N, C-alpha and C positions, 0 to 999 in steps of 0.2 A: 833070252827075256831081261831085260833091264830090269833090277830090283826099284821097289815103290819107296819113298822116302816122305816121311811126314811134311806137311806144310803148315806152317803156322806165320800168322793166323790163318784160318779158314777164309775161303772166299766164297762168293754168292756165285753160282753156276750161270753162265750167260745163256744157256740152252733152256734148262728145267727152273732156274731163279731159286733153286734151294742153296741155304748158305752150306754147301756140302762138299765143295773143292778142298779136299784134305790130303791130298797127296800129288806127288810129283815124280817123273823119272827122266832119264836122259832121253833123246830123242832116239827112237829104234831104227837108226840107220847112221853109217860112218860119212855119208855124202854131205858135202858142205851147199849150202850155207846151213842146212838143217841140222847136222850132226854137234853144232854149239849152242843149240835150243834144246828146251824143255818140254814135256806134255806134262800137263796138270789133270788132275782126274776129278770127276764129281763121284761120289759114293751114291747118291741117289738116284742118278739115271745112268752111272756108268760111262757117262761120255768123256772124251779126252780132247785137250786142243792145244796149241802151241800158243802162249801167249805173247801179245804184241806182233802179231803173225803179218799185221799190215804193213809194218816198216820192212820187214824180212821179205815180203813179196814184192816189193815195190817195183815194177817193171819187169820181174821174173819171168812173168807169161807172155811178154812180147816177142821175145826170141830164145832166151834160155831154155824154156821147158823142152819145146820141139826140138832142139837140135842136140840137147844133153839127154832127152828121156826117150824121145819119139824115134826121130833119125830117119824119117819116112816122108818127109816133106820137100823133096828135091828134085821129085818125079813130076815130068810134065801131067797135068790133070787128065788128060783123054786117056794115058795109061794108067793112072791111079785108080782110077774108076773102072777098070777093066776086068772082066771075068779072069783073064790070063794070070795078071797081077795077083788077083786074091787066091787063085789055085796056088801061087809060088809062096804065098806070105801067110804063115798061120796067124800072126799077129792080126794082120787085117782082116782076114777071114773071120776072126773071132769077131770084130767090132763090128763087121756086116752082120753075122750071126746075131748078136745081141740088138743090133737096131730092129731088125725082122721081128724078132722075138715082141720088143718093146711096141711095135707099130701094130703087130697082131693084138698084142693084149687091148690097145686103145681101142681097136674094132670090135673086139669081142664084148666090151664093157659098153657097146653101142655109140662109142665117140666119133663123128666124123671128122677126118683128117684132111680138110679142104685148106684149111690155114693153120700151117704150124710153124712154131717156134723152136729152136734148139737151143737151149742155153748152155754154153761150154760146148759148141758143136764141135769144135775142131775142124778137120778139112769138109766134114758135111756128109758122112756116112748114111745116118738117118735121113737127112733131108733127101738125100740121092735115091734112097730106096722107095721115099715115101709116095711118090707121084702127086703129091697135092698140088691144088691150083696155085699156092701162094706160100712159098716157103722163107723163111728167116731165121738168123744166126745171130746170136751174142757172141763173140769169140775176139778175146785179146792178141793170139798170136798172129803176129804178121805172117809168117809162113803160110798160114791157112787161108789168106786172102785170095789167091788166084785160085784156089781149089772152089772157094763158094762163089766166088765171080764166074766160074766155068759153068756151074749147074744154076747160076741167074737166081741167085740167094741175096734176098734183101740182108745189109750188114749193120746192124745198130753198135754204134759205138759206146753208146753209156746206157745206164739203164733208164734213165730220166727220158730218152729218146721212144722208149718203146710205147706203143699205143695201148689206150685202156679199153676193155670190153671187145677184144679185136679176134682174137686167137681161138680157135677149135681145140687145139690141145698144144700144151709147153711140155717138152721133155729137158730134164736136166740128168743126163748119164754120165755116172762118174765125174760130175763137176762141184755138185757141194763140197766136196771134202777137202777143196783146194782154197774155198775162202777164208779169210780171216773170220773168227769167229763172232766177232762183234757186228760183221755185217750179214749175219745167214737170218736172222729174223726179218730185217728189212728187205732182204733180197727175195725171200718167199713173199711176204707181202706184194712186191711189185710184180713177181711173175703171176700170181692169182688175180691180181688187178686186171693183167694184159690179157685173161681170159673173157671169152664170152659166158653169159650167165649159162650154166649148165657143162660148159668145158672143163678139161680134167688137165691137172698137172701131173706129169708121172716122173718121179724121182727113183734113181738107183744110184746106191751108193757100196763102196766095198763094206764087208765087216770090220769093224773099228774098236772091236771090243777088247782092246788090249787090258782093259781093268779087269778082267776075268778069265780071258781064252788067250791059249796059246796060239800064236798067229805068226806065220813064218813068212808070208807074202812082203814083197817091197812096200816099204810104207811112205818114202820120200815122193814128191814134196808134199804128202797130204799134211794141213795145218789144222783139219776136225776129224776126231775118229770117233764115227757114229757107233753105238748100240743101237740096236732094234728099238728100244725103248727112246733112247735118245732121239732117233730119226721120226718117231711119231711124237713126242712132246715138241717137238722143233714146228713142225706143220701146223700142229693144232694152235700154238703160240701164235702163229702168223695169220691165224683164222680159217683154217683148212679144216674138212670134214674129210676122213680117210673112207674111202669107198673099197680099197682093195690092197692086202699086203701080204707078201711073198718072199722067202728067200730062195732065190731061183739056183744057188748052187748047192747041190747035195752034199759036198762034204762038210761034216761036222768037226768044228776045231775042238781041241779039247780043253778042259777046264785047268787054269792055272794053279798049283797048289799054293800061291800067296795071294789068291785073288781078293779084291778089296770091295768087290760089288758083286749080287748075286740078282739075276733077272727074274721077277715074279710077274705074273699077269697072262694073257693070252698066249695061244701058242706061236704065234708070231714072234712075241718078245722074248720068249723061252727059247728059240729055235738057234743053235750056234753054227748056222750057215752063213753064205756068203751071197755077194748080190743082193743086198737089202733092198727091197723093191715096195714103193707106196704111190697107189695114184689117189689124186687128194681133189676136190672142189672145193668152191668157195663155200663157207659155212653160212649160217643163218645171220651170224652175227658180225661174219667179216667188214672191217672197214678198211676201205683203199688209202692207202698213204698217200698224205698232201702232197701235192706238186712242189718241188722246190727248186730254186734258182741256184746257178754254181755248180758244185759239186754233185756228179750224180748220188741219187738216194744210193744208200747201201755202203758208200765208199767214204775214206776220210780224204780231208783236203790236206796241203802240204803242211799248213801251220798247226794241223791237229794229229800229226802223225808224231809217233813217239820218238822223236830224233834223237834224244839221247840213248835210247834203247838200240835204235840203228847203229849208232857210233859204235858202241859197245860192242856189239855183234862182230862188226866189220874188222876191228881190234882183235875181238877173242878168235876169230877163224885163223889168226897168224900164229896162236899159240900151241903148243902139243896138247893132245886131247885131254889127259887129267887137269891140267892147267885152266883149260877151257871152263870144265864144267866146274871146278872151284871157283874160277871166276864169276861165273854165272851165278851160282850161291850167292855169293857176296852180293852182286849186283840186285839180285830179288830180295834180299835181306834189307838192303837201301832203299828200297820202293823204285829203283832205276829201270827194273823190268816189270812188268805186270803180265 
C-alpha cells in the first residue's frame, strides 16, 4: 500500500463536486508512464483519480495498451473468436464469460438487445456473443479494428459521431476507469443520449477503493479509481437513474488501517467486493449534451491539453523513482500539475 499524504490546498472532486480532495499517494504501480504520476483522493465519495491524465494518455490506447497489456491481438479473427481458442486461454475465456453475464443481466431486466453499442469494446467479445441485429463499437485500439470488422460491427471514431436515441443498450465494461476524470461526466451523458427512450446503460468497473481497502490487483493503466459510491454519484451527475447495482466478485477486500474514507449508505455502497456493476436509464431530468463542432465531446483539444504537465512527466520518466516523486510534488506545489 502506498501511504497517503495531505494535499494542500484541498480541491473540488470532479466526481462528487465536494471540496474534499484532501490526500494523494504515489501511483500503485512501477509501470511507466503511470509510476511517475500520483493519485488524488476524495474523502467524501472515496474516489481517486490521476490528475492531468489527458496528457498522459494522449495516443496511449491506440497501440501501446494492447501491445503492453493485452498481447492477444495478433491472432487471425476467425481463430480469435473460436471455442478452441477460448478453451486454451483462461484470460479470453474470462472475457467471454463476463460478456455473457452482462448480456444475460440486460435481458433479465427486460431490455431488448437488438441495437447494441459497446463503449471500449476491445476486439468485440460482447458484441460477438450478443446476436444483436445491429452492433456498434467505440474503441481507439488500432489492433482491435480487424476483429470488429470481422464481426461486421460499425466502428465509431469519435463520441460526436454517435447517433442520438438509437441503441437499445449500451455497455461499458471495464472502460470508464481508463478515462481522464475530467471527461467522465460528459462521456456518460453522451452514452445516455445514444440510448432509445427506456434503454439501459450497463457499466462495470473494477473495485478502485484504494482510499479505504487493501487492493492487490494490477491497477495500471487505470486513471480513475471508483468506489461503489463514486460510481453511483457519477451516473446520477450525468442524469441517469440507477435500476440495478451489484458487486459481482464475491471476494471481499479488507479495510486498510490508514483509511481516509468510510462508505455509508445502501448495501451496494458498503460492499467491499469487485466487478462493480450498475445499470442505468435516462432520468426524468436528463438533458442531452448540445452537439459540438470540432473536437469530440468529452475530449480535450491539443490547445487545451496541459502541455507543461505532459513535458514534465516525460522528463520525469527518465529520473530514478525517488527523484521522480520529489519532482512531482514540487511541480504540484507550483501548480504545474493539476
